[in-house]
C-alpha positions in Angstrom: -14.2 7.9 8.3 -11.2 5.6 7.9 -8.0 7.6 8.4 -5.5 4.8 8.0 -5.1 2.1 5.4 -5.7 -1.3 6.9 -5.9 -4.8 5.2 -9.3 -6.3 4.6 -10.1 -10.0 4.0 -12.0 -9.1 0.9 -9.2 -6.8 -0.5 -9.1 -7.3 -4.3 -5.5 -6.1 -4.5 -3.0 -8.6 -3.2 0.7 -8.0 -3.4 1.0 -10.6 -6.2 -1.8 -8.8 -8.1 -0.2 -5.4 -7.7 3.3 -6.6 -8.9 1.8 -8.6 -11.8 -0.2 -5.5 -12.9 3.0 -3.3 -13.1 5.0 -6.1 -14.7 2.4 -6.5 -17.4 2.3 -2.8 -18.0 6.1 -2.7 -18.4 5.9 -5.5 -21.0 3.7 -3.4 -23.3 5.9 -0.8 -25.1 4.3 2.6 -25.0 6.5 5.4 -26.3 4.8 8.7 -27.0 2.2 8.4 -29.7 2.1 4.6 -29.4 0.2 4.2 -26.1 -2.9 2.4 -27.7 -2.1 -1.1 -26.7 -1.4 -0.2 -23.1 -4.6 1.9 -22.9 -6.7 -1.0 -24.0 -4.9 -3.3 -21.5 -5.6 -0.8 -18.6 -9.3 -0.4 -19.6 -9.7 -4.2 -19.5 -7.9 -4.5 -16.1 -9.9 -1.6 -14.6 -13.2 -3.1 -15.8 -12.2 -6.3 -14.1 -11.7 -4.4 -10.8 -15.2 -2.8 -11.0 -14.3 0.4 -12.8 -16.4 1.9 -15.6 -13.6 2.3 -18.1 -13.0 3.6 -21.6 -10.5 5.2 -24.0 -11.3 8.8 -24.9 -10.7 10.6 -28.2 -7.2 11.5 -27.3 -6.3 7.9 -26.4 -6.4 8.4 -22.6 -7.4 5.4 -20.5 -10.1 6.5 -18.0 -11.6 4.5 -15.2 -14.2 5.6 -12.7 -15.7 4.1 -9.6 -18.6 5.7 -7.8 -18.9 4.7 -4.2 -21.1 7.4 -2.9 -22.1 11.1 -3.3 -19.0 12.4 -1.6 -16.2 14.3 -3.2 -14.4 13.3 -6.5 -10.7 12.5 -6.3 -8.8 12.2 -9.6 -5.6 10.2 -9.9 -3.7 11.0 -13.1 -0.5 9.4 -14.3 0.9 9.1 -17.8 1.3 5.9 -19.9 3.9 7.1 -22.4 7.6 6.6 -22.0 10.7 7.8 -23.8 12.0 5.5 -26.6 14.4 2.7 -25.7 14.1 -0.7 -24.2 15.0 -1.8 -20.7 14.5 -5.6 -20.3 11.7 -6.4 -17.9 12.9 -8.5 -15.0 12.5 -8.8 -11.2 16.0 -8.8 -9.7 17.2 -8.1 -6.2 13.8 -6.8 -5.1 13.7 -4.3 -8.0 11.4 -4.5 -11.0 13.2 -3.2 -14.1 11.5 -1.9 -17.3 11.1 1.3 -19.3 8.6 3.4 -17.4 8.9 1.5 -14.1 9.7 4.8 -12.5 8.4 7.3 -15.0 5.5 6.8 -14.7 3.9 3.4 -15.0 4.9 2.6 -11.4 2.9 5.6 -10.0 0.0 4.9 -12.4 -0.2 1.2 -11.4 -0.1 2.2 -7.7 -3.0 4.6 -8.3 -5.2 1.9 -10.0 -4.5 -0.5 -7.1 -5.3 2.1 -4.4 -8.5 3.2 -6.1 -9.7 -0.5 -6.3 -9.1 -1.0 -2.6 -11.3 1.8 -1.2 -14.6 -0.1 -1.6 -16.2 1.7 1.3 -15.2 5.2 0.2 -18.0 7.7 0.4 -17.2 9.4 -2.9 -16.0 9.0 -6.4 -12.6 8.1 -7.8 -11.4 8.7 -11.3 -8.1 7.2 -12.6 -6.6 8.5 -15.8 -3.7 7.0 -17.8 -2.7 10.0 -19.9 -1.0 10.1 -23.3 1.8 12.3 -24.6 3.1 13.7 -21.3 6.7 13.2 -22.6 5.9 15.5 -25.6 5.9 19.3 -25.7 2.1 19.8 -25.8 0.9 17.2 -23.3 -2.2 16.5 -25.5 -3.6 13.9 -23.0 -3.7 16.3 -20.1 -5.1 19.0 -22.3 -7.9 16.7 -23.4 -8.7 15.8 -19.8 -8.8 19.5 -18.8 -11.2 20.3 -21.6 -13.5 17.2 -21.5 -13.9 16.4 -17.7 -15.1 18.6 -14.9 -12.6 19.6 -12.3 -12.4 17.1 -9.4 -12.5 18.1 -5.7 -8.9 16.9 -5.3 -6.1 15.8 -7.8 -3.1 13.6 -7.4 -0.6 13.5 -10.2 1.4 10.3 -10.6 5.2 11.0 -11.0 8.1 9.4 -9.2 8.6 11.3 -5.9 9.8 8.4 -3.8 7.3 6.6 -1.6 7.9 8.8 1.5 8.0 12.2 -0.3 5.4 14.5 -1.8 6.2 16.9 -4.7 4.9 20.4 -3.9 5.5 22.0 -7.3 7.0 22.0 -10.7 8.6 24.7 -12.8 6.9 26.1 -15.8 8.1 25.9 -19.4 8.5 28.2 -22.3 9.5 26.7 -25.6 10.7 29.0 -28.4 11.8 28.8 -32.0 13.9 31.5 -33.8 14.1 31.5 -37.6 16.1 34.0 -39.7 16.9 34.4 -43.4 19.4 36.8 -45.0 20.0 38.0 -48.6 22.8 36.3 -50.5 26.1 38.0 -49.7 29.8 37.4 -49.9 31.2 36.0 -46.7 33.6 38.9 -46.3 30.8 41.5 -46.2 30.7 43.1 -42.7 27.1 42.2 -42.1 25.7 39.6 -39.7 25.0 36.2 -41.3 22.0 34.0 -40.5 23.9 31.6 -38.2 25.4 34.6 -36.4 22.0 36.1 -35.8 20.6 32.9 -34.4 23.7 32.6 -32.1 23.1 36.2 -31.0 19.5 35.3 -30.2 20.6 32.6 -27.8 23.1 35.0 -26.2 20.5 37.7 -25.8 18.1 35.2 -24.2 20.7 34.3 -21.6 21.4 38.0 -20.9 17.7 38.7 -20.4 17.4 35.8 -17.9 20.2 37.2 -15.8 23.4 36.0 -14.3 21.8 33.4 -12.0 20.2 31.4 -14.8 20.5 27.6 -14.1 18.6 24.4 -13.3 19.8 24.0 -9.7 17.1 26.3 -8.2 13.3 26.2 -8.2 13.2 30.0 -7.9 15.4 30.8 -10.9 14.9 30.2 -14.6 17.0 27.6 -16.4 17.6 27.6 -20.2 18.5 24.9 -22.7 19.6 25.2 -26.4 17.5 22.3 -27.9 18.7 22.5 -31.5 20.7 24.8 -33.8 21.3 24.7 -37.5 22.3 27.4 -40.0 24.6 28.9 -42.6 25.1 32.2 -44.2 21.5 32.5 -45.5 19.2 30.5 -43.2 19.3 29.5 -39.6 16.9 28.2 -37.0 17.2 27.4 -33.3 14.9 26.1 -30.6 15.2 27.1 -26.9 13.5 25.8 -23.8 13.3 27.8 -20.6 12.2 26.2 -17.3 10.4 29.1 -15.6 9.9 29.8 -11.8 6.7 31.0 -10.2 5.9 34.6 -11.1 7.8 34.5 -14.4 6.0 36.7 -17.0 6.4 34.7 -20.2 4.6 37.2 -22.4 6.8 40.1 -21.3 9.9 38.1 -21.7 9.0 37.1 -25.3 8.3 40.7 -26.2 11.6 41.9 -24.8 13.5 39.1 -26.7 11.7 40.0 -29.9 12.6 43.7 -29.5 16.3 42.8 -29.2 16.3 40.3 -32.1 14.4 42.1 -34.9 16.1 40.4 -37.8 14.3 37.0 -37.4 11.0 35.5 -36.4 10.5 34.4 -32.8 7.6 31.9 -32.3 6.2 30.5 -29.0 5.9 26.7 -29.4 4.5 26.1 -25.9 4.1 28.0 -22.7 2.9 26.7 -19.3 3.3 28.4 -15.9 5.0 27.0 -12.8 2.7 25.7 -10.0 3.5 25.3 -6.4 1.3 24.3 -3.4 2.0 24.6 0.4 2.4 21.9 3.0 -1.1 22.7 4.2 -2.8 21.8 0.9 -5.4 19.1 1.7 -3.8 16.7 -0.8 -0.3 17.2 0.6 -1.7 16.6 4.1 -3.6 13.5 3.1 -0.5 11.9 1.4 1.6 12.9 4.4 -0.8 11.1 6.7 -0.4 8.0 4.7 3.4 8.2 4.9 3.4 8.9 8.6 1.2 5.7 9.1 4.4 3.8 8.2 6.4 5.5 11.0 8.3 7.8 8.6 8.4 11.6 8.5 7.1 12.8 5.1 9.5 14.5 2.9 8.7 17.3 0.5 10.5 18.5 -2.7 10.2 20.9 -5.6 11.1 19.7 -9.1 12.7 21.8 -11.7 11.0 19.9 -14.6 7.4 20.3 -15.8 4.6 17.8 -15.6 0.9 17.4 -16.4 0.2 19.1 -13.1 1.2 22.4 -14.7 -1.3 21.9 -17.5 -4.2 21.1 -15.2 -3.4 23.7 -12.6 -3.9 26.5 -15.2 -7.6 25.8 -15.3 -8.4 23.7 -12.2 -8.0 25.6 -8.9 -8.3 22.6 -6.6 -6.0 21.0 -4.0 -3.4 19.0 -5.8 0.1 17.5 -5.4 2.3 15.0 -7.1 3.2 11.6 -5.7 4.4 8.2 -6.7 7.0 5.4 -6.1 10.3 5.5 -7.9 13.5 7.4 -8.1 13.4 10.2 -10.6 17.2 9.9 -11.0 16.6 6.7 -12.8 14.0 8.1 -15.2 14.8 7.5 -18.9 18.0 5.7 -18.0 19.2 2.2 -19.0 18.8 1.1 -15.4 15.2 2.4 -14.9 13.6 0.4 -12.1 11.5 0.6 -9.0 11.9 -1.0 -5.6 9.0 -3.5 -5.2 8.6 -2.8 -1.5 8.4 1.0 -2.1 5.8 0.4 -4.8 3.7 -1.6 -2.4 4.1 1.1 0.3 3.0 3.7 -2.2 -0.3 1.8 -2.7 -0.8 1.9 1.0 -0.1 5.6 1.2 -2.5 6.4 -1.7 -5.2 4.3 0.0 -4.9 6.3 3.2 -4.9 9.6 1.2 -8.1 8.6 -0.6 -9.9 8.0 2.7 -8.6 11.3 4.1 -9.7 13.2 1.0 -13.2 11.6 1.1 -14.0 13.3 4.4 -16.0 16.1 2.8 -15.6 18.1 -0.5 -12.4 20.0 -0.9 -14.1 22.2 -3.4 -13.0 24.3 -6.3 -11.2 26.8 -4.1 -7.9 27.6 -2.6 -7.0 25.4 0.4 -8.2 27.0 3.7 -5.7 27.8 6.4 -6.1 25.1 9.1 -7.7 26.2 12.4 -5.2 26.8 15.3 -4.7 23.7 17.4 -5.8 23.7 21.0 -3.1 23.4 23.6 -3.3 20.1 25.6 -3.4 22.2 28.8 -6.7 23.7 27.6 -8.4 20.3 28.3 -6.4 19.3 31.4 -9.2 20.1 33.8 -11.9 18.2 31.9 -14.9 19.4 29.9 -18.0 21.0 31.3 -21.1 19.2 30.0 -23.4 22.0 31.1 -24.3 20.3 34.4 -21.4 21.7 36.4 -19.6 18.3 36.2 -16.5 17.6 34.2 -15.4 14.5 32.3 -12.1 12.9 31.5 -9.6 12.7 34.3 -11.2 15.2 36.7 -12.2 12.8 39.5 -12.2 13.4 43.2 -9.3 11.1 43.8 -7.3 12.4 40.8 -8.4 15.9 40.0 -5.4 16.6 37.7 -5.5 13.4 35.8 -2.0 12.4 36.9 -2.7 8.7 37.1 -3.0 8.6 33.3 0.4 10.4 33.0 2.0 7.9 35.4 0.8 5.0 33.4 2.2 6.5 30.2 5.5 7.1 32.0 5.7 3.5 33.0 5.0 2.3 29.4 7.6 4.6 28.0 10.2 3.3 30.4 9.4 -0.3 29.4 10.0 0.6 25.8 13.3 2.3 26.6 14.5 -0.9 28.3 13.4 -2.9 25.3 15.3 -0.7 22.9 18.4 -1.1 25.0 18.3 -4.8 24.6 20.3 -6.7 21.9 23.3 -6.0 19.8 22.7 -2.2 19.4 22.2 -1.1 23.0 21.2 2.4 23.8 21.6 5.5 26.0 19.5 4.3 28.9 20.3 6.5 31.8 19.7 9.9 30.3 16.5 8.7 28.6 15.0 7.3 31.8 15.6 10.6 33.6 13.7 12.5 30.9 10.4 10.5 31.0 8.2 12.6 33.3 9.4 15.8 31.6 8.4 14.4 28.1 5.1 13.0 29.4 4.2 16.4 30.9 5.1 18.2 27.7 3.3 15.9 25.3 0.2 15.5 27.5 -0.5 18.9 28.8 1.8 21.6 27.4 2.8 21.2 23.7 0.3 22.0 21.0 1.3 19.4 18.4 -1.2 17.2 16.5 0.3 13.7 16.0 -1.9 13.4 12.8 -0.4 16.7 11.5 3.0 17.2 13.2 4.1 19.8 10.6 1.1 22.1 11.0 2.2 25.7 10.7 0.7 26.6 14.0 2.3 23.8 16.0 4.5 24.3 19.0 8.1 23.2 18.6 10.0 20.8 20.9 13.8 20.4 20.4 15.7 17.7 22.1 19.1 19.2 22.5 20.6 16.3 24.5 20.5 14.0 21.5 21.6 11.0 23.5 18.1 11.0 25.0 16.7 10.0 21.6 15.2 6.6 22.6 13.3 8.4 25.3 11.9 10.8 22.7 11.1 7.9 20.3 9.3 6.0 23.0 7.3 9.1 23.8 6.4 9.8 20.2 5.2 6.2 19.8 3.2 6.5 23.0 1.4 9.6 21.7 0.6 8.2 18.2 3.1 10.0 16.0 3.8 6.6 14.5 2.8 3.0 15.5 4.6 2.1 18.7 5.4 -1.4 17.4 7.8 0.3 15.0 10.1 1.0 17.9 11.2 -2.6 17.5 13.2 -1.5 14.5 15.5 0.6 16.7 19.2 -0.1 15.7 18.4 -2.2 12.7 20.2 -1.5 9.4 18.3 1.1 7.4 15.9 1.9 10.3 15.0 5.6 10.9 15.3 4.9 14.6 18.9 5.9 15.1 21.0 6.5 18.2 20.4 10.3 17.9 17.2 12.1 16.7 16.4 11.5 13.1 14.2 14.0 11.3 12.9 11.3 9.0 10.5 10.5 11.9 7.3 12.5 12.5 7.6 14.8 15.5 11.4 15.1 15.4 12.1 18.8 14.5 15.9 18.8 14.3 18.8 16.3 14.5 21.0 16.7 17.6 23.9 15.2 19.3 26.5 17.9 19.1 25.8 19.5 22.4 25.1 23.1 22.9 23.3 23.7 19.7 19.7 23.2 20.8 19.2 26.5 22.5 20.5 28.6 19.6 18.2 26.6 17.3 15.3 27.2 19.6 16.0 30.9 19.6 15.8 30.8 15.8 12.4 29.0 15.9 11.1 31.5 18.4 12.2 34.5 16.3 10.6 32.9 13.2 7.3 32.6 15.1 7.5 36.3 16.1 8.1 37.3 12.4 5.1 35.1 11.4 2.9 36.7 14.0 2.2 33.2 15.3 1.4 32.0 18.8 3.9 29.2 18.6 5.8 28.1 21.7 9.3 26.7 21.6 10.6 24.3 24.2 14.2 23.0 24.2 15.1 20.1 26.4 18.8 20.2 27.5 21.2 18.1 29.5 23.1 19.7 32.4 26.4 18.5 31.1 26.0 20.5 27.9 25.6 23.7 30.0 29.4 23.7 29.9 29.3 24.8 26.3 29.8 28.5 25.6 27.1 28.6 23.0 24.5 27.9 25.7 25.4 31.0 27.6 25.7 33.1 24.4 22.2 31.9 23.5 20.9 32.6 27.0 22.1 36.2 26.8 20.7 36.7 23.3 17.3 35.2 24.2 16.7 37.6 27.1 18.0 40.6 25.2 15.5 39.8 22.4 12.6 39.4 25.0 11.7 35.9 23.9 9.0 35.1 26.4 7.6 32.3 24.1 10.8 30.3 24.7 11.2 27.7 27.5 14.3 25.8 28.3 14.0 22.6 30.4 17.2 21.3 32.0 17.5 17.6 32.8 19.5 18.2 36.0 20.6 14.6 36.8 24.1 15.9 37.8 25.9 13.3 35.7 27.7 13.5 32.4 29.6 10.8 30.5 32.9 11.6 32.3 31.5 11.8 35.9 29.6 14.2 38.0 28.9 17.7 36.6 30.2 19.4 39.7 33.4 17.4 39.4 34.0 18.4 35.8 32.9 22.0 35.7 30.7 23.2 38.6 27.3 24.6 37.6 25.9 25.8 40.9 24.2 28.1 41.8 22.5 27.2 38.6 19.2 28.9 39.0 20.9 32.2 40.0 23.1 32.0 36.9 20.1 31.8 34.6 18.4 34.7 36.5 21.5 36.8 36.0 21.1 36.3 32.3 17.6 37.7 32.4 15.6 34.5 32.6 12.8 33.4 34.8 14.1 30.3 36.6 12.0 27.6 38.3 13.4 24.6 40.1 11.3 21.4 40.5 11.5 17.7 41.2 11.8 16.4 37.6 9.9 13.2 38.5 7.0 14.9 40.1 4.4 15.2 37.4 2.3 17.8 39.4 5.3 20.0 40.0 6.3 19.8 36.4 2.8 20.6 35.2 2.7 23.7 37.4 6.2 24.9 36.2 5.5 24.3 32.5 2.0 25.8 32.4 2.6 28.9 34.5 2.4 32.1 32.4 5.7 33.5 31.4 6.9 36.9 32.6 6.5 39.4 29.8 9.7 39.8 27.9 11.6 37.1 29.8 12.3 33.5 28.6 11.8 30.7 31.1 14.1 28.0 32.3 12.8 25.0 34.3 15.5 23.2 36.2 14.2 19.7 36.7 16.1 17.8 39.3 16.2 14.2 38.1 18.0 10.8 38.7 19.9 9.2 35.9 18.6 5.7 35.2 15.3 6.5 37.1 13.1 3.4 37.6 16.0 0.8 38.0 17.3 1.3 41.6 20.4 -0.8 41.0 21.7 1.6 38.3 20.1 4.9 39.4 22.7 7.7 39.8 25.4 5.5 38.2 27.4 7.1 35.4 27.7 3.6 33.9 24.0 3.8 33.0 24.8 6.3 30.3 24.9 3.6 27.6 23.6 0.1 28.3 23.4 -3.1 26.2 21.0 -5.5 28.0 21.0 -9.2 27.4 17.6 -10.9 27.3 18.1 -12.0 30.9 19.0 -8.5 32.0 16.0 -7.1 30.2 13.7 -9.4 32.1 15.3 -8.3 35.3 14.9 -4.7 34.4 11.3 -5.0 33.4 10.4 -6.9 36.5 12.2 -4.3 38.7 10.4 -1.5 36.9 7.0 -3.2 37.4 7.6 -3.8 41.1 8.6 -0.2 41.6 5.5 1.0 39.8 3.3 -1.2 41.9 5.0 0.1 45.1 4.5 3.7 44.0 0.8 3.0 43.3 0.4 1.4 46.8 
């Protein structure tokens, strides 16, 4: 199975083709009820790409490609737009036009992605639906009635290329009509217009004081229209409903309190929400991570075709597409061309992921717990009494591989510290063996699914070690290592301190002393979930001068958090000098023990010692602290232990010297 999108020489979808397709779609006006010309155009284009395509009775444009007998994935976006013209033009890297964001951009991306996966072992159905912008969503209703449920469904709406939409609110549309007998205006009886106004006030009262559109979990109401006089009045209301909202009960309660008029339900559809473990969400997230970006997730307070289909189709589903929903329906509606092309890549990867066996007409299964790297550290028994992997006579613990990884990580740290941005070199170099041990043999985190609910959590509290963390995450496949070359560039997610836009970065940090309290929160959450998650927080010794650290230390032991491990990078330097010259920390291990922790002291550059300390079972009811004695600037003898190595900006010549020195030192250690 192909798990990542990669270009092929025979790829039918070039960048020029993809942009031309979207531009041609934007040039064909398609407001609701007038989608026919666009539907015919899309059928022609899809046939040219190898689809079996047609227009159904409702006017939906449907294309299908059968690659094999694997699962069926449906991609559905809508063709219709709101009225109004936005001149079609390419300007400043943005393609303008009505529907470029909502939702012709997502639909065009779906067509392109479906045409690219020519070796997919399954079936892909692409639907351009009509009348999504209307109250009844007739296009989605027709698809639900006439086509079998797919194994997985992706709805095309603007989410932003690096974000997946997990859910939409439901919708309840109501009409209230009332007539009164002719009467003099001075008679003390309610008039028709007054009764319609009272109905609106009663509706708001029944919804409660927290009614509003700013929360996914609360209802939001709109007065759509109102007209009336003494004798006749009518009004239309629309309620965006959260999950669990009982529409039938609400209507009955409103009718009981407004008996003078007639209350009619125009349209009702329930809210729908999926979790991050939904197979479609995970497939899309994998495509986003392939670009070196941590996937985002959001909930929308509007309603989409997803709600219509989810009422009958109980399959994995989510919403995705390029575009900024803030620009929907506006006079400046447009989409970033680069984001549109990235979305095609993300969808291509997702299709390959979803083709790896049928998702089925069922609720998504909870993923199996991940194995801890330490489970495999000693190799695998093949039944003959021998083990494979790194379990050799000369290297029974597989430490040579870890040493090689540490050397590569240090080289990348040096490269990131070269050029106009510079970087926090010293404190990153001292962390390397700690990080390699954690990610090789201790932490249970899958680089392909770094947000899995059962993952362990690693928090880098000393945020100025970010480039060390970035280089480690690149080494272990959380994103392509070549993306590290973007460090320090404008708009790059590789920032001077940890950025949660990147896969594998749990929290931002930089304000010292906050990592341990956050780790305590993660550990308590795991306890409440009944999960076997382990939390590791990596701290600098200088930040131990923060009072929040010792408040956290006292709380962690009092709470009996034996699934919490703190690792201290004890390089004895902070930005203003030696730690013992600023505020003395020794006897450090005894201080932690006095707060109820198990304390272990090791050489922080000895991989074997670190492995022993970090894999040893915890004492029941006691958190663990590993004090790793390290050297700031490790690997470059001419700056080791020098406070000036805290932040370094290498020239190209200095970089060459550093890399040469590092390589010589590595060869010496090997000898």
